[in-house]
N, C-alpha and C positions, 0 to 999 in steps of 0.2 A: 462398448467404447463410448457411446453417447452418455451413458450413465456416469462413467468415470469423469468425463469432461464436465458434465453438469455438477457432479459433486465437488470437483475442484473449483468450479466457478462459484458455487454457493459458499463453500468454505472460505474462499478468498474474499468474497464479499463480507461475510460475517467477521473475518479477521480485520477488516477495515474499520469496524466500529467496536469490536470487542477485543481489547488489547491482549488478553490471555490466549487467544487463538492465534498461533504463529504462522503467518503466511509463508515465511521463508522456509520453515520446516516442511510445510505442505508441498512447496515447490520442489525442494530437494528430494523428498520422499517420492513424489509423483514421477519425477524424472528418473530416479534410480530404479523404481519397481515397475515402471511402465515404459520401457525403452521404445516400444512401438509408437508411442505418441510423438516422440521427438521433442527436442529442446524448444524450437520455435512455437509449437502448439501449446506446450505447457506454459511457456512464458506469456503467450498471448491470452490464453484463457484466464490465467491468474491476474494479468494486468486488467483485463476487462472486469473481473470480479472486484478487484480492489478499487478501481476507478469508479465503479458504480456506487460503492458506498462512500468513497471520498467526495464524489460529486454531490451526493446527498448531504454530507456534512457542510460542504461549501455553500449549497443552496440554503440550508438552514441558517448558516451564519449570515448570509445575504439578506434573508427575510427578517431575522431577529432584530436588527437595528431599527426597523420600522415600528417595533413594539416598545422601543425605549421612550423615556420621557424626553422632553425637548432639551433638557440639560444634558442628558446622556447622549443624545444624537449629536449635540454640539461638540461635546468632548471627543466623540468618536471621529467626527468630521475633521476636527483640528488635528487629531493624532494621525489620521490617514492621509491628510493633504500632501505631505512630502512624498509619501509612497505612491499616490495616484499620479504624480508627475514623473515617476520613474517605474513604469510598469515593466520595463525590461529587467530592472533589478529585481522586482518581485518575481518575475518569471524565472530568473536565475535561481532564486531561493527555492521556488517550487521544484524546479528540476533537480537541484542538488539534494533537497530533502527527499524527493521521491527515489532518487538513485542511491543515496547513501543512508538515509534514515536519520540524518543529522541536519538540522533540528528535526524532531519527530514530525513525520508527515501528517499525523492526526491534527496536531496543533496548527501546522502550516495551512492545512485545508480550511480550518475554521478561520484563521486570520486572513487568508486570501479572500474569503467570502465577505468578511466583515469590512475590509478596506475597499471593497468594490472592484476587485480585479475582474476583468471580463471572463465569463465562463468558458468561452472557446479557448482563450489563452491558458486558463487553468487546466482544462482537459488535455490540451495538446502537450503542454510542458510536463504535466504530471504523468501522463501516459508514456511519454518518451522516457522519463526517468524510471518509472516502474518497470517498463519493458526491458530496459538495460539491466536493472537490478535482478529481475526474475530470470533473464536470459543467462546471466552469469551464474546464478544459483542453480538453474536447471542444468547447465553445462557441468557444474561441479557434481550435482547429483548423478548425472549420467556417467561421469567418470568414476564416481564412487561405486556405482553398481549395486545391484540388489543383494549380492552375496555379502558384501561388507556391511550393508545396512542390516541384514539379518543377524550378523555377528554382533553388531552394536546393540541391537534390540535384545538379543539373548543375554548379553552382558548386563543390560539395564534391568532385565527381569531377575537376574541372579543377585544383583547387588543388595537388595533388601535382606537377603538371607545370610549374607556374609557377616561374620562377627556377632551374630545375634545370640 
């Protein structure tokens, strides 16, 4: 059981920085094939994995402006000044992005760090949104069940040979 949870955590973390690794598919599959884990555990482990990588992106974007030229820092400060006065609005964008994927959470994580959002606010709002998203997906996967998933997998394996 620990190995499965560890694998889900690592795969979720990787999907946070490698866009072709689909965290949503991982969550649905884990919940469908491992009903013993339960929806909250799948959602929590996936959220922790994703937020570990998204927080790393946030920190990288927070660190990067210090490496900019004076002109680049000045432009960034001017662009982020209106946002720094409205951290609640930035938090709303982070939550919405984490929960829905629009705008993409990858870019929002980088932008939040670049404009100087507090890390605690980013982690709290991002985690809440991701947990909501992954809970809904895990619930769907649990309802889907492993038998349906196996049928879809069998169909996907057969498709390349149809019409060939």
